[in-house]
Backbone bond lengths (Angstrom), bond angles and torsions (degrees), N, CA, C in turn:
res aa  C-N    CA-C-N  psi(-1)  N-CA   C-N-CA  omega(-1)  CA-C   N-CA-C  phi
1 M - - - 1.432 - - 1.523 112.20 -
2 L 1.254 119.09 142.81 1.388 125.78 177.24 1.500 113.82 -123.64
3 N 1.311 117.16 124.27 1.478 123.80 176.30 1.459 107.29 -105.55
4 I 1.376 116.02 131.93 1.455 123.60 178.54 1.509 109.18 -122.28
5 S 1.316 115.40 131.70 1.478 119.48 175.60 1.543 105.07 -101.85
6 L 1.385 115.02 130.57 1.398 119.75 178.74 1.533 109.27 -126.26
7 P 1.370 117.31 149.33 1.388 119.39 174.32 1.548 110.58 -57.86
8 D 1.338 114.50 150.23 1.500 117.91 -175.92 1.539 113.96 -48.56
9 Q 1.352 116.13 -43.87 1.439 121.55 -175.56 1.556 109.41 -63.37
10 M 1.321 118.43 -38.28 1.405 123.32 -176.20 1.518 107.67 -74.88
11 Q 1.380 118.04 -42.13 1.398 122.29 -179.81 1.547 111.09 -62.85
12 T 1.274 120.08 -35.13 1.479 125.85 177.91 1.493 108.07 -68.97
13 F 1.358 115.20 -41.36 1.526 116.68 176.56 1.427 110.15 -62.82
14 V 1.369 124.33 -45.40 1.431 124.90 -175.59 1.533 109.57 -66.39
15 E 1.285 119.25 -40.34 1.436 124.47 175.33 1.539 112.30 -58.34
16 E 1.339 114.02 -47.77 1.510 118.93 -178.43 1.518 111.89 -66.03
17 R 1.399 117.23 -42.37 1.437 120.22 171.90 1.477 114.41 -60.58
18 A 1.335 118.47 -40.02 1.481 121.29 179.04 1.541 109.66 -60.74
19 I 1.326 117.39 -44.62 1.437 123.06 179.47 1.552 109.85 -64.24
20 A 1.276 116.32 -45.89 1.482 123.44 -176.86 1.508 110.57 -64.90
21 A 1.354 117.44 -31.71 1.463 119.48 -179.49 1.479 114.77 -91.32
22 G 1.367 114.36 -4.47 1.489 121.57 174.75 1.512 114.54 86.19
23 F 1.314 115.97 26.93 1.482 120.25 176.43 1.581 105.31 -89.09
24 N 1.355 111.65 155.71 1.491 118.09 -176.12 1.586 104.61 -82.30
25 S 1.259 121.88 -20.41 1.479 119.50 -177.30 1.547 107.55 -154.83
26 A 1.370 111.15 168.61 1.489 116.31 177.70 1.604 106.07 -70.60
27 N 1.323 118.08 -35.18 1.482 121.91 175.19 1.505 111.33 -53.03
28 D 1.405 115.31 -47.90 1.429 116.24 -179.10 1.471 116.00 -64.55
29 Y 1.385 117.49 -36.18 1.394 128.32 174.48 1.504 111.25 -60.56
30 V 1.285 118.31 -52.11 1.460 122.70 177.14 1.486 112.77 -61.17
31 Y 1.280 116.93 -40.94 1.483 122.78 176.94 1.532 108.78 -58.64
32 H 1.390 115.12 -47.33 1.525 117.27 179.00 1.471 110.47 -62.96
33 L 1.342 120.70 -38.98 1.438 120.95 -179.74 1.530 110.27 -63.39
34 I 1.362 121.07 -39.23 1.401 124.27 178.71 1.575 109.15 -65.82
35 V 1.321 119.63 -43.48 1.498 124.36 -177.71 1.557 104.25 -61.69
36 R 1.371 118.22 -45.46 1.477 120.96 -178.20 1.534 109.57 -61.46
37 E 1.299 116.65 -38.33 1.468 121.83 -178.31 1.516 108.02 -67.49
38 Q 1.320 117.96 -41.20 1.494 121.44 178.42 1.564 109.73 -64.57
39 E 1.311 116.79 -40.08 1.449 120.05 178.69 1.550 109.33 -66.45
40 R 1.404 115.91 -42.28 1.477 115.89 179.91 1.557 114.08 -64.98
41 I 1.350 113.36 -34.86 1.498 115.03 174.25 1.527 113.80 -70.01
42 A 1.311 116.24 -36.58 1.472 118.53 173.25 1.485 112.18 -59.10
43 Q 1.425 117.77 -46.96 1.310 123.28 -178.47 1.523 113.42 -62.50
44 Q 1.338 114.33 -40.60 1.463 120.38 -179.62 1.528 109.35 -67.29
45 E 1.323 119.72 -37.92 1.491 121.78 179.84 1.512 106.56 -66.74
46 R 1.396 118.76 -39.04 1.418 119.10 179.23 1.499 112.71 -65.88
47 V 1.320 119.26 -40.38 1.440 120.30 176.91 1.561 112.04 -62.92
48 E 1.350 111.65 -44.37 1.519 114.78 175.49 1.495 111.61 -58.62
49 S 1.269 121.37 -46.03 1.376 125.22 -179.02 1.536 111.50 -60.90
50 L 1.369 117.82 -39.92 1.457 117.11 174.96 1.503 112.49 -71.89
51 L 1.315 119.56 -28.73 1.501 123.33 177.51 1.560 104.41 -64.91
52 V 1.265 119.09 -52.50 1.443 125.37 179.67 1.520 108.80 -53.61
53 E 1.363 116.92 -53.49 1.433 121.55 177.63 1.457 113.76 -55.80
54 G 1.302 120.08 -38.58 1.483 122.76 172.51 1.504 114.90 -60.92
55 L 1.381 112.32 -46.52 1.393 116.50 -179.22 1.485 114.08 -61.61
56 E 1.364 114.49 -36.22 1.442 118.13 -178.74 1.549 117.25 -93.16
57 S 1.342 113.19 12.92 1.437 120.62 -175.16 1.538 118.61 -78.58
58 G 1.319 114.69 -12.18 1.407 118.76 -178.33 1.514 114.44 144.07
59 E 1.248 113.82 -163.54 1.488 119.54 -179.17 1.565 110.82 -67.92
60 P 1.320 116.54 142.40 1.429 116.22 -179.49 1.536 109.49 -71.92
61 I 1.398 114.10 160.40 1.501 117.27 177.51 1.507 105.72 -123.89
62 E 1.364 114.93 155.12 1.384 120.38 175.92 1.516 110.14 -81.48
63 V 1.327 112.08 123.68 1.508 117.59 -175.65 1.582 104.20 -96.90
64 T 1.300 114.89 114.07 1.514 120.74 -177.86 1.517 108.65 -114.51
65 H 1.351 114.47 178.19 1.478 118.86 173.49 1.464 110.84 -59.00
66 D 1.319 121.64 -43.57 1.444 125.10 -178.72 1.532 108.85 -64.83
67 W 1.267 120.24 -39.67 1.472 121.48 178.13 1.599 108.45 -59.27
68 W 1.301 115.34 -50.90 1.403 119.80 176.25 1.558 113.82 -54.24
69 E 1.281 114.36 -46.01 1.464 120.89 -179.37 1.560 109.09 -57.24
70 Q 1.346 116.70 -46.23 1.499 123.51 178.55 1.520 108.33 -59.09
71 K 1.413 115.45 -46.58 1.453 114.53 178.32 1.529 112.78 -62.99
72 R 1.194 120.73 -39.95 1.495 123.52 178.23 1.546 110.62 -57.80
73 V 1.385 114.32 -46.62 1.446 118.10 -175.76 1.584 106.85 -65.86
74 H 1.393 116.29 -45.08 1.475 121.97 178.87 1.581 109.39 -53.74
75 L 1.359 114.41 -51.61 1.490 116.25 -177.29 1.496 111.78 -67.21
76 L 1.348 119.59 -36.47 1.423 121.16 176.79 1.505 109.17 -58.11
77 L 1.306 117.45 -45.11 1.468 119.87 -175.39 1.577 113.06 -71.31
78 M 1.376 113.25 -32.55 1.417 114.96 176.12 1.538 110.95 -71.59
79 N 1.249 121.43 -30.55 1.546 121.48 -174.15 1.465 108.40 -98.18
80 N 1.239 124.44 -8.17 1.510 125.65 -174.72 1.522 112.29 -113.89
81 H 1.374 116.14 88.60 1.481 113.24 -173.09 1.463 113.34 -73.44
82 R 1.315 118.90 -2.16 1.513 120.47 -179.07 1.510 107.76 -91.07
83 V 1.271 123.93 -4.59 1.419 122.09 179.95 1.585 107.71 -77.70
84 S 1.247 113.66 131.97 1.533 118.29 -178.32 1.493 107.15 -68.32
85 T 1.355 116.09 154.03 1.407 117.47 175.60 1.529 113.23 -80.55
86 Q 1.330 116.37 -7.13 1.419 119.73 176.53 1.582 106.10 -111.67
87 F 1.352 117.10 107.94 1.449 116.66 -179.60 1.526 106.66 -155.56
88 D 1.269 114.78 166.73 1.473 122.31 176.84 1.492 108.34 -86.12
89 V 1.284 119.27 113.37 1.491 121.26 -177.74 1.481 111.68 -65.45
90 S 1.383 119.29 -32.23 1.419 122.42 -176.39 1.476 109.06 -70.69
91 V 1.327 121.01 -35.86 1.466 126.70 175.31 1.513 110.44 -67.00
92 L 1.273 116.02 -46.26 1.458 122.25 -179.59 1.525 110.33 -64.26
93 G 1.373 118.29 -45.76 1.455 124.19 174.03 1.528 112.18 -55.47
94 E 1.247 114.46 -44.44 1.514 119.71 179.72 1.552 110.35 -62.29
95 Q 1.375 117.02 -43.54 1.448 119.41 178.87 1.556 112.40 -62.51
96 I 1.407 117.52 -41.11 1.328 120.77 179.94 1.490 109.50 -67.20
97 K 1.380 119.69 -44.74 1.474 121.87 179.62 1.515 110.93 -55.91
98 N 1.340 117.36 -39.86 1.445 123.59 -177.86 1.509 111.63 -70.03
99 S 1.342 116.15 -28.07 1.440 118.87 179.21 1.489 114.17 -80.59
100 W 1.370 122.23 -16.31 1.468 124.80 178.50 1.398 112.44 -86.64
């Protein structure tokens, strides 16, 4: 268990925020803030890990307009189950380019 002493003004602020956020107590609110901070740190560590992994993944490539267009087409196909497997990539690429 952790007991924290706060100046009156800060304690009032925490209690008001707890009520406004729908918590039963200031303790629940502070607990929630700590959990969110733990999640934020874990997410930041994950992003940093992925960035390092990317940096160490091999030779760099040149990212051009065409490269991005191919990525957009690929992502659209992955996320759109209604797209037929038989299509004209140039037409689809043109549609995507016009939508950006």
